[in-house]
C-alpha positions in Angstrom: 46.8 -30.7 -156.5 45.2 -30.5 -159.9 45.8 -27.4 -162.1 44.4 -26.9 -165.5 46.3 -24.9 -168.2 45.2 -23.8 -171.7 47.4 -24.8 -174.6 49.5 -22.1 -176.2 49.5 -21.7 -180.0 52.1 -24.4 -180.6 50.2 -26.8 -178.3 47.0 -26.1 -180.1 48.7 -26.9 -183.4 50.1 -30.2 -182.0 46.6 -31.1 -180.7 45.0 -30.4 -184.0 47.6 -32.6 -185.8 47.1 -35.4 -183.2 43.4 -35.1 -183.7 43.8 -35.5 -187.5 46.3 -38.4 -187.1 43.9 -40.2 -184.8 41.0 -40.0 -187.3 39.5 -43.4 -188.2 37.2 -44.1 -191.1 33.6 -44.3 -189.9 34.5 -43.5 -186.3 35.9 -40.1 -186.9 38.1 -38.5 -184.2 37.8 -37.0 -180.8 36.1 -33.7 -179.9 37.8 -33.1 -176.5 41.1 -34.3 -174.9 42.5 -34.1 -171.4 46.3 -34.4 -171.0 47.8 -34.9 -167.5 51.3 -34.9 -166.1 52.0 -36.6 -162.8 54.5 -35.4 -160.2 56.7 -38.4 -161.1 56.8 -37.4 -164.8 54.1 -39.7 -166.0 51.8 -38.7 -168.8 48.1 -39.6 -169.3 45.7 -38.7 -172.1 41.9 -39.2 -172.3 40.0 -38.6 -175.5 36.3 -37.8 -175.6 34.5 -38.9 -178.8 30.9 -38.1 -177.6 30.6 -34.7 -176.0 30.5 -31.3 -177.7 33.8 -29.5 -177.9 34.4 -26.3 -175.8 31.6 -27.2 -173.4 29.1 -26.9 -176.2 30.0 -23.3 -177.0 30.9 -23.9 -180.6 29.4 -22.6 -183.9 27.4 -25.1 -185.8 29.2 -24.2 -189.1 32.5 -25.2 -187.5 31.1 -28.6 -186.5 29.8 -29.1 -190.0 33.2 -28.2 -191.5 34.8 -30.6 -189.0 32.5 -33.3 -190.2 33.4 -32.6 -193.8 37.1 -32.8 -193.1 37.1 -35.6 -190.5 33.9 -37.5 -191.3 32.0 -40.0 -189.2 29.2 -42.2 -190.4 25.7 -41.2 -189.4 25.5 -43.9 -186.8 28.7 -42.5 -185.1 27.5 -38.9 -184.9 26.2 -37.8 -181.5 22.6 -36.5 -181.4 23.8 -33.0 -180.5 25.9 -32.7 -183.7 24.3 -30.5 -186.4 25.2 -33.0 -189.1 23.2 -35.7 -187.3 20.0 -33.8 -187.9 20.9 -33.6 -191.6 21.6 -37.3 -191.9 18.5 -38.6 -190.2 
């Protein structure tokens, strides 16, 4: 049985720190992550570098600020990203 849970404030802070620490020059960092625990205690993480965060329900100004703080080169920006339209 799969169940999804939202992160509490502490979990959101940890995810934000992980996102920052995983940033790579040119490539940037991930927009979405899925963390799973198995019944046997295993852990699995998947990171999505290509799709809009929050199912696409995010303010363009927040995405532009994210690009300023954790930049990607123009060739690594997805077409949906508002900064991609500025760079092309």
